[in-house]
C-alpha positions in Angstrom: 85.7 81.6 107.1 86.4 84.9 108.7 86.9 87.8 106.3 89.0 91.0 106.6 88.2 94.2 104.7 91.4 96.1 103.8 90.8 99.6 102.6 93.5 101.1 100.3 94.1 104.2 98.2 97.6 103.4 97.1 99.1 106.0 99.6 102.4 105.7 101.4 100.5 103.7 104.1 99.3 101.1 101.6 102.1 98.6 102.1 101.6 98.8 105.9 97.9 98.2 105.5 98.6 95.0 103.4 101.2 93.8 106.0 98.8 94.4 108.9 96.1 92.7 106.9 98.3 89.7 106.2 99.3 89.4 109.9 95.6 89.5 110.9 94.7 87.0 108.2 97.3 84.5 109.4 96.2 84.9 113.0 92.5 84.5 112.1 92.8 82.1 109.2 90.8 84.7 107.2 90.2 85.6 103.6 90.8 89.2 102.5 88.6 91.7 100.6 90.6 94.6 99.3 88.5 97.7 98.6 89.6 100.8 96.6 87.1 103.7 96.3 87.1 105.9 93.3 86.3 109.3 94.8 85.8 111.9 92.0 85.9 114.7 94.6 89.5 113.9 95.4 90.5 114.9 91.9 90.6 118.5 90.8 88.0 118.9 88.1 88.9 120.7 84.9 87.9 124.3 85.4 87.0 126.9 82.9 85.1 130.2 83.2 82.7 130.3 80.2 80.6 133.2 81.5 82.5 135.9 79.5 81.9 137.3 76.0 82.9 134.2 74.1 81.2 133.2 70.9 78.6 130.5 71.0 80.5 128.2 68.7 83.8 128.6 70.6 82.0 128.1 73.9 80.4 124.9 72.6 83.7 123.6 71.4 85.4 124.5 74.7 82.7 122.7 76.7 83.0 119.6 74.5 86.7 119.6 75.0 86.2 119.8 78.8 83.9 116.8 78.7 86.5 114.9 76.8 89.2 115.8 79.3 87.0 114.8 82.2 86.3 111.4 80.5 90.1 110.9 80.0 90.8 111.8 83.6 88.1 109.4 84.8 89.7 106.6 82.7 93.2 107.4 84.1 91.7 107.2 87.7 90.1 103.8 86.9 93.4 102.5 85.5 95.3 103.8 88.5 92.8 102.1 90.8 93.2 98.8 88.9 97.0 99.1 89.3 96.5 99.7 93.1 94.4 96.6 93.4 96.9 94.5 91.4 99.7 95.6 93.6 97.6 94.9 96.8 96.8 91.4 95.6 100.5 90.7 94.7 101.7 92.0 98.1 99.1 90.0 100.0 99.9 86.8 98.0 103.6 87.4 98.7 102.8 87.7 102.4 101.0 84.3 102.4 97.3 85.3 102.0 95.6 82.8 99.7 92.0 83.9 99.4 91.8 87.5 98.1 89.0 89.4 96.5 89.7 92.9 95.1 87.0 95.5 94.3 87.0 99.0 92.9 83.9 101.1 93.7 82.7 104.6 93.2 82.1 107.0 96.0 83.6 108.1 99.3 84.9 105.4 101.7 83.4 107.2 104.7 79.9 107.2 103.0 80.0 103.6 101.8 82.0 101.7 104.4 78.9 100.3 106.1 77.9 98.6 102.8 81.1 96.6 102.8 82.1 96.0 106.4 78.9 94.2 107.3 80.4 91.0 105.8 83.8 91.5 107.5 85.1 90.4 110.8 87.8 93.1 110.9 88.4 96.3 109.0 92.0 97.5 108.3 92.7 101.1 107.3 95.8 103.4 107.3 96.2 106.3 109.7 96.6 108.6 106.7 95.7 108.5 103.0 96.8 110.3 99.9 95.1 113.5 100.9 96.2 113.8 104.5 98.5 116.7 105.4 101.7 114.9 106.3 103.5 118.1 107.1 101.0 119.0 109.8 100.8 115.4 111.0 97.1 115.1 110.4 95.5 111.7 110.3 93.3 110.8 107.4 90.0 112.8 107.3 88.1 109.6 106.5 89.2 107.8 109.6 86.8 109.1 112.2 83.8 108.8 109.9 84.8 105.2 109.0 85.2 104.2 112.6 81.9 105.8 113.5 80.2 103.7 110.7 81.8 100.3 111.4 80.1 97.8 113.6 83.1 95.5 113.6 86.6 96.2 115.1 88.8 98.5 113.1 92.6 98.0 113.0 94.3 101.4 112.2 97.6 100.6 110.6 100.7 102.5 111.6 103.3 103.8 109.1 105.4 100.7 109.3 104.4 97.2 110.2 106.4 95.5 113.0 105.9 92.1 114.6 103.3 92.4 117.4 103.9 90.6 120.6 102.3 92.8 123.2 99.3 95.1 123.5 97.8 97.7 126.0 94.1 97.5 126.5 92.8 100.8 127.6 90.1 99.7 130.1 87.4 101.9 131.7 84.8 99.3 132.6 82.5 100.4 129.9 80.8 98.3 127.2 83.4 99.0 124.5 86.4 97.9 126.7 84.5 94.9 127.9 83.8 94.0 124.3 87.6 94.3 123.6 88.2 91.8 126.5 85.6 89.4 125.1 87.2 89.7 121.7 90.6 89.0 123.0 89.6 85.7 124.7 87.3 84.6 121.8 89.1 85.6 118.7 92.6 84.4 117.8 93.8 87.8 116.6 95.3 88.8 120.0 96.0 85.4 121.5 99.6 84.6 122.3 100.4 88.3 122.9 101.3 89.8 126.3 98.5 92.0 127.6 98.6 95.1 129.8 95.3 96.4 131.1 95.5 100.1 131.8 92.8 102.2 133.4 93.0 106.0 133.7 91.8 107.9 136.8 92.2 107.9 140.6 90.5 104.5 141.0 87.4 103.5 142.8 85.9 100.2 144.0 83.7 99.7 141.0 86.5 100.3 138.5 89.0 98.2 140.5 86.5 95.3 140.6 85.9 95.5 136.9 89.6 95.7 136.2 90.3 92.7 138.4 87.5 90.8 136.6 88.9 91.6 133.2 92.4 90.6 134.3 91.0 87.2 135.6 89.1 86.6 132.4 92.2 87.2 130.3 94.4 85.1 132.6 91.9 82.2 132.5 92.1 82.4 128.7 95.9 81.9 128.8 97.1 85.5 128.5 100.2 86.8 130.2 98.4 89.8 131.7 99.2 92.7 134.1 96.9 95.5 135.2 97.2 99.0 136.7 95.4 102.3 137.2 97.2 105.5 136.5 96.0 109.1 137.0 96.5 111.8 134.5 95.4 112.9 131.0 94.5 109.8 128.9 96.5 110.5 125.8 99.7 111.4 127.8 99.3 108.4 130.2 98.7 105.9 127.4 101.5 107.3 125.3 103.9 107.1 128.3 102.8 103.5 129.0 103.3 102.5 125.4 106.8 103.9 125.3 107.8 102.5 128.7 106.6 99.0 127.9 107.7 99.0 124.2 104.1 98.1 123.4 103.3 97.0 119.8 99.5 97.6 119.7 96.9 99.8 121.5 93.5 98.3 122.0 90.7 100.6 123.0 87.0 101.4 122.9 85.9 103.9 120.2 82.9 105.6 121.8 81.4 106.4 125.1 81.4 109.1 127.8 84.4 108.1 129.7 87.8 109.9 129.2 89.3 106.9 127.3 86.4 106.1 125.0 85.8 109.8 124.3 89.2 110.0 122.7 87.8 109.1 119.2 85.9 112.4 119.1 87.7 115.5 117.9 91.3 116.6 118.0 92.2 114.4 121.1 91.8 111.3 118.9 94.0 112.8 116.3 96.7 113.4 119.0 96.3 110.0 120.5 96.6 108.0 117.2 99.4 110.2 116.0 101.3 110.2 119.2 101.5 106.5 119.9 102.9 105.7 116.5 101.7 102.1 116.7 98.6 100.4 115.3 95.4 100.9 117.1 92.5 98.4 117.4 89.2 100.1 118.0 86.0 98.7 119.3 82.5 100.3 119.3 
């Protein structure tokens, strides 16, 4: 049975992650593994300056109290994590997911994701977490590192889940975008949705041939598919196409040297994911 790894920290994006996960699980007939990471670096440690002229006995008592406070904070963090997983399980069950495994682990998600996604067919994560700067519109600082580490597709959930009936596939003829096409025709996740193939640039015979081949492949698999090449800045062109077509999902390659696949690196990716305001399915 296919398996989906859903990453949660109980943030404002958590419910959307569960809803996107439930949608994917229904499409793929998949089980779900919910993962919550206990990251001690996300919590402010108890701080005290004991370097001054404080008596040895008082200093020892203070240090002992700090240890007790840290232990208490760690216990609260564990309990909070357990509550997050209970809520995730309840929401996924309510959304129709039957097979659910929930785990709480220690460490940073970005450092550990490769240990857990290797058994998953899809990874779902929110655009932002508890520690993102919402006022500045920043995406989660874990996101790029997580995507870099994942060998499987990553579905980046938007703030709110809406029914998905159409997707744009940003196609540049490279390996990642070809992998996305192969995934669309071989995996049930995207099947039944309208597809718009979009290439960025002035066009050339090689790209046009690859685009035509991708369109034919999708059409042969039963997709209602259209294709076009537009010139301009990738983030602006894709954002405009999403708005014009009322697109529900953006599908794109995550890495490479072309304009589209390079979007995952640096601030352009932040702008892309933030601007489209729809979920993004990324392929390496």
